[in-house]
C-alpha positions in Angstrom: -45.5 14.6 -31.5 -42.5 13.7 -33.6 -41.4 10.2 -31.8 -45.0 9.1 -32.4 -45.0 9.9 -36.4 -41.5 8.2 -36.2 -43.0 5.1 -34.4 -45.7 4.9 -37.1 -43.7 5.3 -39.8 -41.4 2.5 -38.9 -45.1 0.3 -37.8 -46.0 1.0 -42.0 -43.0 -0.3 -42.8 -43.3 -3.3 -41.0 -47.0 -4.1 -41.5 -47.5 -3.3 -44.7 -51.0 -2.8 -46.7 -52.6 -6.2 -47.3 -51.3 -7.4 -51.2 -54.4 -8.0 -53.1 -55.4 -11.5 -53.1 -53.8 -14.1 -56.4 -56.1 -16.4 -57.8 -54.8 -19.6 -58.5 -57.0 -22.1 -60.4 -56.1 -26.1 -61.1 -58.4 -27.5 -64.3 -59.6 -30.8 -65.3 -61.1 -31.6 -69.1 -63.1 -33.8 -70.1 -61.3 -34.6 -72.8 -58.2 -35.5 -70.5 -55.7 -32.9 -72.2 -55.9 -31.3 -68.5 -55.6 -33.3 -65.0 -55.7 -31.3 -62.2 -53.9 -28.8 -64.6 -52.0 -25.9 -62.6 -53.0 -22.9 -64.5 -50.9 -19.4 -64.3 -52.3 -17.7 -61.6 -54.4 -13.8 -61.8 -55.1 -10.8 -59.9 -58.0 -8.8 -58.9 -59.3 -6.7 -61.4 -61.4 -3.5 -61.7 -65.5 -3.9 -61.3 -65.8 -2.4 -64.8 -63.4 -5.3 -66.3 -66.1 -8.0 -65.6 -69.1 -6.0 -67.2 -71.8 -8.4 -68.8 -70.3 -11.5 -67.3 -71.9 -13.7 -65.0 -71.1 -13.4 -61.7 -70.2 -16.1 -58.8 -70.6 -13.9 -56.3 -69.1 -16.0 -53.0 -70.4 -15.5 -49.2 -68.2 -16.0 -46.7 -70.9 -14.7 -44.0 -73.4 -17.7 -44.9 -71.7 -20.6 -43.1 -73.0 -24.2 -42.9 -71.3 -27.6 -42.3 -67.6 -27.9 -41.5 -65.9 -30.5 -43.6 -64.8 -33.6 -42.0 -63.4 -34.9 -45.5 -63.0 -36.9 -48.9 -61.7 -39.7 -49.8 -62.5 -44.0 -50.5 -62.7 -47.1 -48.8 -59.6 -49.1 -47.8 -61.6 -52.2 -48.9 -59.6 -55.7 -48.0 -59.3 -55.6 -51.7 -57.3 -52.6 -52.1 -55.5 -53.2 -48.7 -54.3 -56.5 -50.0 -53.6 -55.1 -52.9 -51.3 -52.0 -51.6 -49.8 -54.9 -49.2 -48.9 -57.7 -51.3 -48.6 -56.2 -55.2 -46.3 -53.3 -54.7 -43.0 -53.2 -53.4 -42.7 -51.1 -50.3 -41.3 -48.2 -52.3 -44.3 -48.4 -54.4 -46.4 -48.5 -51.4 -45.0 -45.8 -49.8 -45.4 -43.3 -52.8 -49.1 -44.3 -53.2 -49.9 -44.1 -49.4 -48.4 -40.6 -49.4 -49.7 -39.2 -53.0 -53.6 -40.4 -51.7 -53.3 -39.3 -48.0 -50.8 -37.0 -48.2 -50.6 -32.8 -48.9 -47.1 -32.8 -50.1 -46.0 -32.8 -53.8 -49.6 -32.4 -54.8 -51.1 -35.3 -52.9 -54.7 -35.4 -52.5 -54.8 -35.3 -49.0 -57.8 -37.8 -48.4 -58.8 -37.3 -44.7 -61.7 -40.2 -44.6 -61.8 -43.4 -45.5 -64.2 -46.1 -44.5 -63.5 -49.8 -43.5 -65.8 -52.6 -43.8 -65.9 -54.9 -40.5 -66.0 -58.7 -42.2 -66.6 -59.4 -45.6 -67.7 -57.3 -48.5 -68.0 -58.3 -51.9 -64.5 -56.7 -52.3 -63.0 -59.5 -50.0 -61.1 -62.7 -51.1 -63.0 -64.8 -49.2 -66.4 -64.6 -47.0 -65.8 -64.4 -43.5 -66.8 -62.5 -40.1 -65.2 -61.6 -37.3 -66.8 -64.5 -35.1 -66.5 -67.7 -36.9 -67.7 -70.5 -35.2 -67.9 -74.5 -35.9 -71.5 -75.2 -37.5 -73.0 -72.0 -36.9 -73.3 -72.7 -33.1 -74.1 -69.3 -30.9 -71.6 -67.6 -29.2 -73.1 -65.2 -26.7 -69.9 -64.5 -25.0 -68.0 -63.5 -27.7 -65.2 -66.1 -27.1 -64.5 -66.9 -30.4 -64.3 -62.9 -32.0 -60.8 -62.4 -33.4 -59.1 -59.2 -35.0 -56.8 -61.5 -36.8 -58.0 -60.5 -40.1 -58.6 -56.8 -40.4 -55.1 -56.9 -38.9 -53.5 -59.0 -41.7 -53.7 -56.2 -44.4 -56.1 -53.6 -43.5 -55.4 -52.1 -40.1 -52.1 -51.9 -41.3 -53.1 -49.8 -44.0 -54.8 -47.6 -42.2 -51.9 -47.0 -39.2 -49.9 -46.0 -42.2 -52.4 -43.3 -44.0 -52.9 -41.9 -40.2 -48.6 -41.6 -40.2 -49.0 -40.1 -42.9 -52.1 -37.6 -42.2 -53.0 -37.9 -38.6 -56.5 -35.3 -39.0 -57.8 -38.8 -41.1 -61.1 -40.0 -39.9 -62.4 -43.6 -39.8 -65.8 -44.5 -40.9 -66.5 -48.9 -40.0 -69.6 -50.7 -41.4 -70.4 -54.4 -41.8 -71.7 -55.9 -44.4 -73.0 -58.9 -42.2 -73.9 -59.9 -38.5 -71.9 -62.7 -37.9 -74.1 -65.8 -39.3 -75.1 -67.3 -36.1 -76.8 -64.2 -35.1 -78.6 -64.3 -38.4 -82.2 -66.0 -39.5 -80.4 -67.8 -42.5 -77.5 -69.1 -40.6 -75.6 -67.9 -43.6 -73.4 -64.3 -44.1 -75.6 -63.8 -47.0 -78.8 -62.7 -47.2 -81.3 -62.7 -44.0 -82.0 -60.5 -40.8 -80.7 -60.5 -37.1 -82.2 -62.4 -35.4 -84.4 -60.2 -32.1 -82.6 -62.5 -29.4 -78.7 -60.9 -30.9 -79.4 -57.3 -30.3 -78.0 -57.6 -27.2 -74.9 -59.4 -28.4 -74.8 -57.8 -31.4 -74.0 -54.2 -29.4 -71.5 -56.2 -27.6 -69.8 -57.3 -30.8 -69.6 -53.8 -31.7 -68.3 -52.4 -28.4 -65.5 -55.7 -28.5 -64.6 -54.0 -32.3 -64.6 -50.5 -31.5 -62.3 -51.2 -28.3 -60.3 -54.1 -30.2 -59.0 -52.1 -32.9 -58.3 -48.9 -31.1 -55.8 -51.2 -29.1 -54.7 -51.9 -32.5 -54.2 -48.2 -33.5 -57.2 -47.8 -35.6 -59.9 -45.3 -34.1 -63.6 -46.0 -34.8 -64.4 -42.1 -35.5 -68.0 -43.0 -37.1 -69.8 -46.4 -37.4 -73.0 -47.6 -39.1 -74.5 -50.6 -38.3 -75.3 -52.1 -41.4 -74.2 -51.5 -45.0 -77.0 -51.2 -47.0 -79.6 -52.3 -44.8 -82.8 -52.5 -47.3 -80.8 -54.7 -49.9 -80.0 -58.8 -49.6 -77.6 -59.7 -52.1 -77.2 -63.1 -53.1 -73.9 -63.5 -53.8 -72.1 -61.7 -50.7 -72.4 -60.7 -47.2 -75.0 -58.7 -46.7 -78.2 -58.5 -44.5 -81.8 -56.3 -44.3 -82.4 -54.2 -41.3 -86.0 -52.6 -41.3 -86.2 -49.2 -39.9 -88.0 -49.9 -36.4 -85.6 -52.5 -36.0 -83.0 -50.3 -36.0 -84.3 -47.7 -33.9 -84.6 -50.0 -31.2 -80.8 -51.2 -31.7 -79.8 -47.7 -31.2 -82.2 -47.0 -28.3 -82.2 -50.3 -26.2 -79.3 -52.0 -27.1 -76.2 -49.8 -28.7 -76.9 -46.7 -26.2 -76.7 -48.5 -23.3 -73.6 -50.7 -24.3 -71.8 -47.5 -25.6 -72.6 -45.4 -22.2 -71.3 -48.4 -20.1 -68.3 -48.7 -22.5 -67.6 -45.0 -22.4 -67.5 -45.3 -25.9 -67.7 -41.8 -27.8 -67.8 -43.2 -31.6 -70.4 -41.3 -33.7 -73.1 -43.5 -35.2 -75.0 -42.8 -38.5 -78.2 -44.7 -39.5 -79.2 -46.1 -42.9 -76.4 -46.2 -45.0 -78.1 -46.4 -48.1 -79.3 -44.7 -51.1 -80.6 -41.7 -51.7 -84.1 -43.2 -53.1 -85.4 -43.8 -49.6 -85.4 -41.3 -47.4 -88.4 -42.1 -45.4 -85.8 -44.7 -43.9 -83.6 -42.4 -42.0 -86.5 -40.4 -41.0 -88.6 -42.9 -39.4 -85.2 -44.0 -37.1 -85.1 -40.4 -36.5 -88.5 -40.3 -35.3 -87.9 -42.5 -32.2 -86.8 -40.2 -29.7 -84.4 -43.0 -27.6 -82.8 -43.3 -31.4 -82.4 -39.9 -32.0 -81.2 -38.7 -29.0 -77.8 -41.5 -29.9 -77.3 -40.7 -33.4 -74.9 -38.8 -34.8 -76.3 -38.4 -38.2 -77.2 -39.9 -41.5 -74.8 -41.8 -44.6 -76.4 -42.0 -47.7 -75.2 -43.9 -50.9 -75.5 -42.7 -54.0 -76.6 -45.7 -55.9 -80.5 -44.9 -56.6 -82.4 -41.9 -56.5 -81.3 -38.3 -56.4 -78.7 -36.3 -54.3 -81.7 -33.6 -53.9 -83.0 -36.0 -51.1 -80.5 -35.2 -48.7 -81.5 -31.8 -48.6 -85.3 -32.5 -46.7 -83.4 -34.8 -44.2 -80.5 -32.2 -43.7 -83.6 -29.0 -42.9 -85.8 -31.4 -40.5 -82.3 -32.5 -38.5 -79.8 -29.8 -38.4 -78.3 -31.0 -35.4 -77.5 -34.0 -37.5 -74.2 -34.6 -39.4 -74.8 -35.7 -42.7 -72.5 -37.7 -45.1 -72.0 -39.1 -48.3 -70.7 -42.9 -48.0 -70.4 -45.0 -50.8 -70.7 -44.3 -54.5 -68.7 -46.2 -57.4 -67.8 -45.6 -60.6 -67.7 -48.3 -63.2 -67.3 -49.6 -66.9 -71.6 -49.0 -66.8 -70.1 -45.8 -67.6 -66.7 -45.8 -69.3 -66.3 -42.3 -71.0 -64.5 -40.1 -68.6 -65.9 -36.9 -69.5 -69.7 -38.1 -68.3 -68.8 -40.2 -65.5 -66.2 -37.3 -64.0 -68.6 -34.9 -64.5 -71.4 -36.7 -62.7 -69.2 -37.1 -60.3 -68.1 -33.7 -59.7 -71.3 -32.6 -60.2 -73.3 -34.7 -57.6 -70.8 -35.8 -55.4 -68.2 -33.0 -55.1 -70.8 -29.6 -55.3 -74.5 -31.5 -54.9 -73.8 -33.8 -52.1 -72.1 -31.1 -49.9 -74.6 -28.6 -50.6 -77.0 -30.9 -49.4 -75.2 -31.1 -46.1 -72.7 -33.5 -46.3 -69.7 -33.1 -43.7 -67.6 -36.0 -45.9 -67.9 -37.3 -49.1 -66.8 -41.2 -49.7 -66.1 -43.5 -52.8 -65.8 -46.6 -52.5 -62.6 -48.9 -53.5 -59.8 -46.6 -52.9 -57.5 -49.5 -55.2 -58.6 -52.7 -57.6 -56.3 -54.2 -59.9 -56.9 -54.4 -63.5 -59.3 -56.9 -63.4 -61.4 -54.6 -61.2 -60.9 -57.0 -58.0 -60.3 -58.7 -56.1 -63.6 -59.7 -55.4 -65.8 -62.1 -54.8 -69.4 -62.0 -55.8 -71.2 -58.8 -56.1 -70.0 -56.0 -58.6 -67.4 -57.5 -61.3 -66.9 -53.7 -63.1 -66.5 -51.7 -60.3 -63.7 -49.0 -60.9 -61.3 -47.9 -58.2 -59.7 -44.5 -57.6 -56.8 -45.9 -58.2 -56.5 -49.2 -60.1 -52.7 -51.1 -59.1 -51.1 -53.5 -61.8 -51.3 -57.0 -60.0 -48.1 -58.4 -62.0 -46.0 -54.4 -62.1 -47.6 -52.1 -59.3 -48.2 -49.7 -61.8 -50.5 -47.2 -61.1 -53.2 -46.1 -63.1 -55.5 -43.1 -61.9 -59.2 -42.8 -63.0 -61.5 -40.2 -63.4 -62.7 -40.5 -59.9 -59.2 -39.7 -58.9 -59.4 -36.4 -60.4 -63.1 -35.5 -59.3 -62.2 -36.4 -56.1 -58.6 -34.4 -56.0 -60.3 -31.2 -56.6 -61.9 -31.1 -53.4 -59.5 -33.2 -50.9 -56.4 -31.2 -52.1 -57.9 -28.0 -51.2 -60.8 -27.8 -49.1 -58.6 -29.2 -45.9 -60.5 -31.0 -42.8 -62.4 -28.2 -40.7 -63.1 -25.9 -43.5 -66.8 -24.7 -43.5 -68.8 -24.7 -47.0 -69.5 -21.0 -47.6 -72.4 -19.4 -49.6 -71.9 -19.2 -53.5 -74.7 -20.3 -55.7 -76.0 -23.5 -57.1 -76.0 -22.9 -60.6 -75.5 -20.0 -62.8 -76.6 -20.9 -66.6 -74.2 -23.8 -66.9 -71.7 -23.8 -64.1 -72.3 -25.5 -61.1 -70.6 -24.2 -58.0 -69.4 -24.5 -54.0 -67.5 -23.2 -51.9 -65.6 -23.5 -49.0 -63.2 -21.5 -46.3 -60.5 -22.9 -44.9 -59.3 -22.3 -41.1 -56.6 -20.1 -42.5 -59.4 -18.2 -44.0 -58.2 -19.0 -47.7 -61.2 -19.4 -50.0 -62.1 -22.6 -52.1 -64.4 -22.5 -54.9 -65.2 -25.4 -57.2 -67.0 -24.8 -60.4 -68.5 -27.7 -62.9 -69.2 -26.3 -66.7 -72.0 -28.9 -67.4 -72.4 -26.8 -71.0 -71.1 -28.3 -74.5 -69.0 -24.6 -75.2 -66.7 -22.7 -73.1 -67.8 -20.8 -70.4 -66.5 -17.0 -69.1 -67.8 -15.8 -66.0 -65.9 -13.5 -62.8 -65.8 -14.5 -59.6 -67.0 -12.1 -56.5 -65.7 -11.8 -53.0 -66.5 -8.6 -51.5 -65.1 -5.9 -53.4 -63.1 -7.9 -55.6 -63.4 -9.3 -58.7 -61.5 -12.1 -60.9 -61.9 -12.6 -64.4 -62.1 -16.9 -65.3 -63.0 -19.2 -67.8 -63.6 -22.5 -68.0 -63.5 -24.9 -71.5 -66.5 -26.9 -72.0 -67.2 -30.3 -69.9 -64.6 -29.2 -67.4 -64.2 -28.6 -64.0 -61.8 -25.7 -62.0 -60.9 -25.7 -58.0 -60.1 -21.7 -57.4 -58.0 -21.0 -54.4 -57.3 -17.2 -52.9 
């Protein structure tokens, strides 16, 4: 018995009782006096120390979607600037800051790439250009030369920094010879082009993979209910998309053994009936992985009914841009945290993307389209100096702390002026993001089981809490 007691005593020394958790916090204020600023850590307090305070109860037993990540699109413009307007040392430092986690990096683990040109390209092009718009049904002129110039090298570097990075690819237009307009601008996909366009996607995915660029997710059309008049675009109605998914793309993916996950819609919150129409088609439903959303019209609440109706499908917010139409830091920062970081993930999103990762001091380069879109970082085209925007800090509150594979867990959507979302990382660590939309400071408690923490937030400020 004495030997057993001695052994147990030794074990208690080797494995001491678990220490009480410490609450760590990072704060960004609307007046920019604090920008992802670390706060002094605090400990658990007795229950009576938070009497009278509203309690944000975090419930790890309530489990929702797992997280792929947060990030921004590596557009042609972003990649061109990174590759041409930064020195090697500047480029390495910026990509490590954006995609790495060391030294306070943002840890972006989700990005989006355009298949061919968008408005944020130096010129309009497709990956299958033909003389005089002649058809190319055998795709003999298909080429990945353009993305291999700037975009693919940038992705490969980002993947070396963060091997967890997932890449989504989206076209703004099919090649001109496949379309009713014979142009990259406006028009629809000709019905007779459906089979060759399915082959086009297979050729792209397999070719990109050979060049070291994965296609984890694909949408077949950016904003299919919009025909811009100054840059590539293509209208594609839901019935046509459903037919293409079920009768063309699915058989080609099966034949080519392609496992890329395909998302429908890739457009705004204002038309949830469009992805619902596509998902009502049995063949399309069986093939599709999920739905992608944009933020430019409608309300984030539109995600909820689609998520509830199709709980087996993955949901993503794949494009949103800040811009000079909302220049005030506090207003746009608060909107992004409330709608993209909190609202979209509460609406089922596994990943959330801003639009341009980087633009220059003139909101470019671009050809047509948006002339005042704001990026995550601005790169001075003369000096290479980097300016971090409100998008940088809004997304940093999630991307730096919520790691790939984290699960969204329970927390109240609203508590007075507070908006919240909570996650649990794979190591068991908790992450709580809180936004104070009010005009007055807020004091509150955070509850996790028997543990209580005291916390506060200035007006118009956001905080990420971890423990």
